[in-house]
C-alpha positions as a Markdown table, in Angstrom:
| # | Residue | x | y | z |
|---|---|---|---|---|
| 1 | Unk | -32.5 | -43.5 | -16.3 |
| 2 | Unk | -31.1 | -43.4 | -19.8 |
| 3 | Unk | -27.8 | -41.7 | -20.6 |
| 4 | Unk | -29.7 | -39.0 | -22.5 |
| 5 | Unk | -31.9 | -38.3 | -19.5 |
| 6 | Unk | -28.8 | -38.3 | -17.2 |
| 7 | Unk | -27.0 | -35.7 | -19.5 |
| 8 | Unk | -30.2 | -33.6 | -19.5 |
| 9 | Unk | -30.2 | -33.4 | -15.7 |
| 10 | Unk | -26.5 | -32.5 | -15.4 |
| 11 | Unk | -26.5 | -29.7 | -17.9 |
| 12 | Unk | -28.3 | -26.3 | -18.0 |
| 13 | Unk | -28.8 | -26.6 | -21.8 |
| 14 | Unk | -31.2 | -29.0 | -23.5 |
| 15 | Unk | -29.7 | -32.2 | -24.7 |
| 16 | Unk | -31.6 | -33.6 | -27.8 |
| 17 | Unk | -31.5 | -36.9 | -29.5 |
| 18 | Unk | -30.5 | -37.2 | -33.1 |
| 19 | Unk | -33.9 | -38.9 | -33.5 |
| 20 | Unk | -35.7 | -35.7 | -32.4 |
| 21 | Unk | -37.4 | -33.3 | -34.9 |
| 22 | Unk | -34.8 | -30.7 | -33.9 |
| 23 | Unk | -32.1 | -32.6 | -35.7 |
| 24 | Unk | -33.7 | -32.4 | -39.1 |
| 25 | Unk | -32.4 | -29.0 | -40.1 |
| 26 | Unk | -28.8 | -30.1 | -39.3 |
| 27 | Unk | -28.6 | -33.5 | -40.9 |
| 28 | Unk | -30.0 | -37.0 | -41.2 |
| 29 | Unk | -29.5 | -40.4 | -39.8 |
| 30 | Unk | -27.7 | -42.7 | -42.3 |
| 31 | Unk | -29.4 | -46.1 | -42.4 |
| 32 | Unk | -29.2 | -49.3 | -44.4 |
| 33 | Unk | -25.4 | -49.5 | -44.5 |
| 34 | Unk | -23.0 | -51.8 | -42.7 |
| 35 | Unk | -20.2 | -49.9 | -41.0 |
| 36 | Unk | -19.2 | -52.8 | -38.7 |
| 37 | Unk | -15.7 | -53.2 | -40.3 |
| 38 | Unk | -14.9 | -49.5 | -39.9 |
| 39 | Unk | -16.0 | -49.6 | -36.3 |
| 40 | Unk | -14.0 | -52.7 | -35.5 |
| 41 | Unk | -10.9 | -51.1 | -37.0 |
| 42 | Unk | -11.4 | -48.1 | -34.8 |
| 43 | Unk | -11.9 | -50.2 | -31.7 |
| 44 | Unk | -8.8 | -52.3 | -32.4 |
| 45 | Unk | -6.3 | -49.8 | -34.0 |
| 46 | Unk | -7.0 | -46.3 | -32.6 |
| 47 | Unk | -6.5 | -44.9 | -29.1 |
| 48 | Unk | -8.0 | -42.0 | -27.2 |
| 49 | Unk | -5.3 | -39.5 | -26.2 |
| 50 | Unk | -4.6 | -39.0 | -22.5 |
| 51 | Unk | -5.4 | -35.3 | -23.0 |
| 52 | Unk | -7.2 | -33.3 | -25.7 |
| 53 | Unk | -8.2 | -34.6 | -29.1 |
| 54 | Unk | -6.6 | -36.2 | -32.1 |
| 55 | Unk | -7.9 | -35.7 | -35.6 |
| 56 | Unk | -6.6 | -37.8 | -38.6 |
| 57 | Unk | -8.1 | -36.7 | -41.9 |
| 58 | Unk | -7.6 | -40.0 | -43.7 |
| 59 | Unk | -6.4 | -43.6 | -42.9 |
| 60 | Unk | -5.6 | -45.6 | -46.0 |
| 61 | Unk | -6.3 | -48.9 | -44.2 |
| 62 | Unk | -9.9 | -47.7 | -43.4 |
| 63 | Unk | -10.6 | -46.5 | -46.9 |
| 64 | Unk | -10.3 | -50.1 | -48.3 |
| 65 | Unk | -12.4 | -51.8 | -45.6 |
| 66 | Unk | -15.8 | -53.4 | -46.4 |
| 67 | Unk | -18.5 | -50.7 | -46.4 |
| 68 | Unk | -16.2 | -47.9 | -47.5 |
| 69 | Unk | -16.9 | -48.1 | -51.2 |
| 70 | Unk | -20.7 | -48.3 | -50.6 |
| 71 | Unk | -20.5 | -45.3 | -48.3 |
| 72 | Unk | -18.8 | -43.3 | -51.0 |
| 73 | Unk | -21.3 | -44.4 | -53.6 |
| 74 | Unk | -24.5 | -43.9 | -51.6 |
| 75 | Unk | -23.6 | -40.8 | -49.5 |
| 76 | Unk | -21.3 | -38.9 | -51.9 |
| 77 | Unk | -22.5 | -40.0 | -55.3 |
| 78 | Unk | -19.2 | -41.7 | -56.0 |
| 79 | Unk | -17.1 | -38.6 | -55.5 |
| 80 | Unk | -13.7 | -39.3 | -53.9 |
| 81 | Unk | -13.8 | -39.3 | -50.1 |
| 82 | Unk | -11.4 | -39.5 | -47.2 |
| 83 | Unk | -12.1 | -41.7 | -44.2 |
| 84 | Unk | -10.5 | -40.7 | -40.9 |
| 85 | Unk | -11.3 | -40.2 | -37.3 |
| 86 | Unk | -11.5 | -37.9 | -34.3 |
| 87 | Unk | -10.8 | -39.3 | -30.8 |
| 88 | Unk | -10.6 | -37.4 | -27.6 |
| 89 | Unk | -11.8 | -36.1 | -24.3 |
| 90 | Unk | -13.3 | -32.7 | -25.2 |
| 91 | Unk | -16.0 | -31.3 | -22.9 |
| 92 | Unk | -16.2 | -27.7 | -24.2 |
| 93 | Unk | -17.9 | -26.0 | -27.1 |
| 94 | Unk | -16.3 | -22.7 | -28.0 |
| 95 | Unk | -15.6 | -23.0 | -31.7 |
| 96 | Unk | -17.4 | -24.1 | -34.9 |
| 97 | Unk | -16.5 | -25.1 | -38.4 |
| 98 | Unk | -18.5 | -25.8 | -41.6 |
| 99 | Unk | -17.5 | -27.3 | -45.0 |
| 100 | Unk | -20.2 | -26.5 | -47.6 |
| 101 | Unk | -20.2 | -30.3 | -48.2 |
| 102 | Unk | -21.7 | -33.2 | -46.3 |
| 103 | Unk | -19.8 | -34.8 | -43.5 |
| 104 | Unk | -20.5 | -38.3 | -42.2 |
| 105 | Unk | -19.9 | -39.1 | -38.5 |
| 106 | Unk | -20.1 | -42.7 | -37.3 |
| 107 | Unk | -20.2 | -43.0 | -33.5 |
| 108 | Unk | -17.7 | -45.7 | -32.3 |
| 109 | Unk | -18.6 | -44.7 | -28.8 |
| 110 | Unk | -21.5 | -42.5 | -27.5 |
| 111 | Unk | -20.8 | -38.8 | -27.7 |
| 112 | Unk | -22.4 | -35.4 | -28.0 |
| 113 | Unk | -22.3 | -32.9 | -30.8 |
| 114 | Unk | -23.0 | -29.2 | -30.7 |
| 115 | Unk | -24.6 | -28.0 | -33.9 |
| 116 | Unk | -25.6 | -24.6 | -35.4 |
| 117 | Unk | -26.4 | -23.1 | -38.8 |
| 118 | Unk | -23.9 | -21.2 | -40.8 |
| 119 | Unk | -26.5 | -18.8 | -41.9 |
| 120 | Unk | -26.7 | -17.5 | -38.4 |
| 121 | Unk | -23.2 | -16.1 | -38.6 |
| 122 | Unk | -23.7 | -12.3 | -39.0 |
| 123 | Unk | -22.3 | -10.2 | -41.8 |
| 124 | Unk | -19.9 | -8.8 | -39.1 |
| 125 | Unk | -18.6 | -12.4 | -38.5 |
| 126 | Unk | -20.1 | -13.1 | -35.1 |
| 127 | Unk | -22.1 | -16.1 | -33.9 |
| 128 | Unk | -23.8 | -16.4 | -30.5 |
| 129 | Unk | -23.2 | -19.7 | -28.8 |
| 130 | Unk | -26.8 | -19.5 | -27.5 |
| 131 | Unk | -28.0 | -20.3 | -31.0 |
| 132 | Unk | -26.3 | -23.7 | -31.0 |
| 133 | Unk | -28.1 | -27.0 | -29.9 |
| 134 | Unk | -26.6 | -30.1 | -28.3 |
| 135 | Unk | -27.3 | -33.6 | -29.6 |
| 136 | Unk | -26.6 | -37.0 | -28.1 |
| 137 | Unk | -25.3 | -39.6 | -30.6 |
| 138 | Unk | -25.4 | -43.2 | -29.5 |
| 139 | Unk | -22.7 | -45.8 | -30.2 |
| 140 | Unk | -23.1 | -47.3 | -33.7 |
| 141 | Unk | -25.2 | -44.4 | -35.1 |
| 142 | Unk | -24.2 | -42.8 | -38.4 |
| 143 | Unk | -25.3 | -39.3 | -39.3 |
| 144 | Unk | -24.8 | -37.0 | -42.3 |
| 145 | Unk | -24.3 | -33.4 | -41.4 |
| 146 | Unk | -25.4 | -30.9 | -44.1 |
| 147 | Unk | -22.9 | -28.5 | -45.6 |
| 148 | Unk | -24.5 | -25.6 | -43.7 |
| 149 | Unk | -24.2 | -27.2 | -40.3 |
| 150 | Unk | -21.8 | -25.7 | -37.8 |
| 151 | Unk | -20.0 | -28.3 | -35.7 |
| 152 | Unk | -16.6 | -29.1 | -34.3 |
| 153 | Unk | -15.2 | -31.9 | -32.2 |
| 154 | Unk | -17.6 | -34.3 | -30.4 |
| 155 | Unk | -17.8 | -34.1 | -26.7 |
| 156 | Unk | -17.3 | -37.1 | -24.4 |
| 157 | Unk | -20.1 | -38.6 | -22.2 |
| 158 | Unk | -17.8 | -40.8 | -20.0 |
| 159 | Unk | -14.4 | -40.7 | -18.4 |
| 160 | Unk | -12.8 | -42.7 | -21.1 |
| 161 | Unk | -13.5 | -40.2 | -23.8 |
| 162 | Unk | -14.9 | -40.7 | -27.3 |
| 163 | Unk | -14.1 | -42.2 | -30.7 |
| 164 | Unk | -15.7 | -41.1 | -34.0 |
| 165 | Unk | -15.2 | -41.9 | -37.7 |
| 166 | Unk | -15.2 | -38.8 | -39.9 |
| 167 | Unk | -15.9 | -39.0 | -43.7 |
| 168 | Unk | -15.5 | -36.0 | -45.9 |
| 169 | Unk | -14.9 | -35.2 | -49.6 |
| 170 | Unk | -11.2 | -35.8 | -50.5 |
| 171 | Unk | -9.0 | -32.8 | -49.6 |
| 172 | Unk | -11.2 | -31.2 | -47.0 |
| 173 | Unk | -9.3 | -30.1 | -43.8 |
| 174 | Unk | -6.0 | -30.2 | -45.6 |
| 175 | Unk | -3.6 | -27.2 | -45.5 |
| 176 | Unk | -3.9 | -24.3 | -47.9 |
| 177 | Unk | -0.9 | -23.6 | -50.1 |
| 178 | Unk | 0.8 | -20.3 | -49.9 |
| 179 | Unk | -0.9 | -19.2 | -53.1 |
| 180 | Unk | -4.3 | -20.2 | -51.7 |
| 181 | Unk | -3.6 | -18.3 | -48.5 |
| 182 | Unk | -2.7 | -15.2 | -50.5 |
| 183 | Unk | -5.9 | -15.5 | -52.6 |
| 184 | Unk | -8.0 | -15.8 | -49.5 |
| 185 | Unk | -6.4 | -12.7 | -47.9 |
| 186 | Unk | -6.9 | -10.7 | -51.1 |
| 187 | Unk | -10.5 | -11.8 | -51.3 |
| 188 | Unk | -11.1 | -10.7 | -47.7 |
| 189 | Unk | -9.4 | -7.3 | -48.2 |
| 190 | Unk | -11.7 | -6.8 | -51.3 |
| 191 | Unk | -14.7 | -7.2 | -49.1 |
| 192 | Unk | -15.5 | -10.9 | -49.1 |
| 193 | Unk | -16.1 | -11.3 | -45.4 |
| 194 | Unk | -16.4 | -15.1 | -45.4 |
| 195 | Unk | -12.8 | -15.4 | -46.6 |
| 196 | Unk | -11.8 | -14.4 | -43.1 |
| 197 | Unk | -13.1 | -17.7 | -41.8 |
| 198 | Unk | -11.3 | -20.0 | -44.3 |
| 199 | Unk | -8.6 | -21.9 | -42.4 |
| 200 | Unk | -8.0 | -24.9 | -44.5 |
| 201 | Unk | -9.3 | -26.4 | -47.7 |
| 202 | Unk | -13.1 | -26.6 | -47.4 |
| 203 | Unk | -12.9 | -25.6 | -43.8 |
| 204 | Unk | -14.4 | -22.3 | -42.5 |
| 205 | Unk | -13.9 | -21.8 | -38.8 |
| 206 | Unk | -15.1 | -19.3 | -36.1 |
| 207 | Unk | -14.1 | -19.5 | -32.5 |
| 208 | Unk | -14.6 | -18.0 | -29.0 |
| 209 | Unk | -11.8 | -15.6 | -28.1 |
| 210 | Unk | -11.0 | -17.9 | -25.2 |
| 211 | Unk | -10.3 | -20.9 | -27.5 |
| 212 | Unk | -6.6 | -20.1 | -27.6 |
| 213 | Unk | -5.4 | -23.0 | -29.8 |
| 214 | Unk | -7.6 | -21.9 | -32.6 |
| 215 | Unk | -7.0 | -18.2 | -32.1 |
| 216 | Unk | -3.2 | -18.8 | -32.3 |
| 217 | Unk | -3.9 | -20.4 | -35.8 |
| 218 | Unk | -5.5 | -17.1 | -36.9 |
| 219 | Unk | -9.1 | -18.2 | -36.6 |
| 220 | Unk | -11.7 | -15.4 | -36.4 |
| 221 | Unk | -12.6 | -14.8 | -32.7 |
| 222 | Unk | -16.3 | -14.2 | -33.5 |
| 223 | Unk | -18.1 | -16.6 | -31.2 |
| 224 | Unk | -19.9 | -14.6 | -28.5 |
| 225 | Unk | -21.5 | -15.6 | -25.2 |
| 226 | Unk | -20.4 | -18.1 | -22.5 |
| 227 | Unk | -17.4 | -20.3 | -23.0 |
| 228 | Unk | -19.3 | -23.4 | -22.2 |
| 229 | Unk | -18.6 | -26.9 | -20.9 |
| 230 | Unk | -20.9 | -29.9 | -20.9 |
| 231 | Unk | -21.0 | -32.3 | -18.0 |
| 232 | Unk | -21.5 | -36.1 | -18.1 |
């Protein structure tokens, strides 16, 4: 039995492959590029935390490795990028973000991703978790998620946890200045609903009310439905 089949039997929601037709509205598989130096760095120089996740927006040593410049040229049209990572032990999906820009994920280990569409967030800023779909990403695969794709941390498929490389336009997921926060709040008070979701630069977030770490950061508690966990 393959790992994908095993995950499908253990969970009450469908687990798709990124090779399935269902993935095409969320992103594409990146092919024809050599990410081996980036993967090797991740295997040798990064750890999986004992609990929770760790996200590092950019690692200067990774950004000069073989393959990094080609990735920036081919996938981002030579716009400046940041190369970092997310490692962890997450098993739940109760929050989503989107960037309005492409994001590349490279699977250093197998993991799952829960994906949705930003256009399904209602004008009242709610999103039903039942609209999201789960995808299995095998070790070594690289995917581009579209700017309209809701996502958050990967989910592990083994006891050891997961490792994933994250590539975004330079500056995404960095803190808003006080002036930018004020401008965001003014825009929301003036009726621009989406401004309520802006948490960091290029990072719009919506969460389940039970996702306490995000709610404490001021994230909109608009995800409705079951606070779900995936089993492996």
